[in-house]
N, C-alpha and C positions, 0 to 999 in steps of 0.2 A: 483133209476132211472139211468138207463144207457142211455146215449145219444151217438149217433154215432159221431165221430169226423168229423169236416168239413175239407176237404182237399182243400187247396187253390192253390196248385201247378198247376193243369191243367188250372184253371181259370186265374191265374196270367200269365201263358204262352200265353193263348188266348188273353188276354188284351194287352200284350206286342206286339204280332204280329199285332193286329188291330191298335195299336198306331203307329207302324213303317209304316204300309201301309198308314194310314191317313197322316202322316208326309211327306212321299214320294209324295203322290198325291198333297199335298198342295204346296210343293216346285216345282213340275212340273207345276202346275197351275200358280203359280207366275211367273216362268220363261217364260212360253208361253205367258202370258198376257203382259209381258214387251216386248217380241219380236213383238207381234202384235201391241203394241203401237208405237214402233219404225218404223215398216213398214207403219202404217197408217200415221205417221207424214211425212215420206219420200214421200208417195203418195200425201198427202195434199200439200207439198211444190212444187211438180211437177205440180199439177193441178193449183195451184195459179200462178206459173210462166207462165204456158200455157195461162191462162185467161188474165194475164197482157199483154202478147205478142199479144193476139187477140184484146185486147182493143187498143193497140198501132196501130195495123193494121186497126182497124175501124177509129181511129183518122186520119190516113194517107188517108184512103178512103174519109173521109169528107173533108180534106184539098184539095185532088185532085178534088173533086166535086166543091168546092168553087172556085178553080183556073180555072176550065173549064168554070164555069158560068161567071167569070170575063174576059174570053177570053185569059187567059195565057196558055202556053204550059205545059204539064205535066212534061216535062224534066226540067222545071224551079223550081220544088219543091226541097226543101233541102233533102240531104241524099239519092238521087236517082241516078240511072244510066239508060240510055236508050240504048237498043240493036238495031241491024240493022233491026229488024222486027217492030220497033216502040213500043215495049213493055217497059214501064217504071217500073223499079224494085226498091223496097224498102226493106231494110233488117234491122232487129233489133235483139238484143241478150239480154237474161235474164237468169241468173242461168244456163249457159251452153246450153240453148236451143236457136234456131235460127228461126226467122220468116222471110219468104220471100214472098212478095206480088208483083204480076205483074199486071199492069193495062194498058188498051189502051183507047184512047178517044172514047166515044160513042156518040149517037145522043143527048141524054139529059144529061147523066152523064157518068163518066168513067165506063168501064166494067172491072171487075176483071177476069183475065184469069188464074191466079194461086194464091193460098194461101196455104202455108204449114208451119207447125211447125216441126222442126227436132231437133234431139239431136245426137251428135256424140257419137258413142259407144266406150267405153274404157274397155278393159279387166281388171277385178279385180283380181290381182295376190295375194292378201292377203288371205291366206288359214286359217287364224286364228290359232287355236291350232291343226290343222290336221297334220298328219304325212306326209311329202312330198314324202315318198317312198325311196327305195334304190337308192344310187347315181349311175348314169350311165344307169338307165332304163328309 
């Protein structure tokens, strides 16, 4: 009985290429998921700070409403400034974000004329491992 010899060379080469491809894809998937997790955490921190500021703004609006019901002036509220137009401004900060609320006395309760949450933009100069280019260009 003559049996044909089994040649394992091409099969071993194919399995090696498949293993390298799967390993590369696994590493890329892992690094992408870690980057997504970091980005999601950064976004969650930003949203949390924004909602905390909005809650503080609502607390201020409630204090202003209570003050007006008692007959007090809005300018007597703590941490406020009043401009020449009669708008009382309240400012609060949280995690680099700033809340600015402007209110004026209304008939039944104070009216909000402005409410904004802002964040000062700062340029990120950290390029990581990127090549900064040729000097002088």
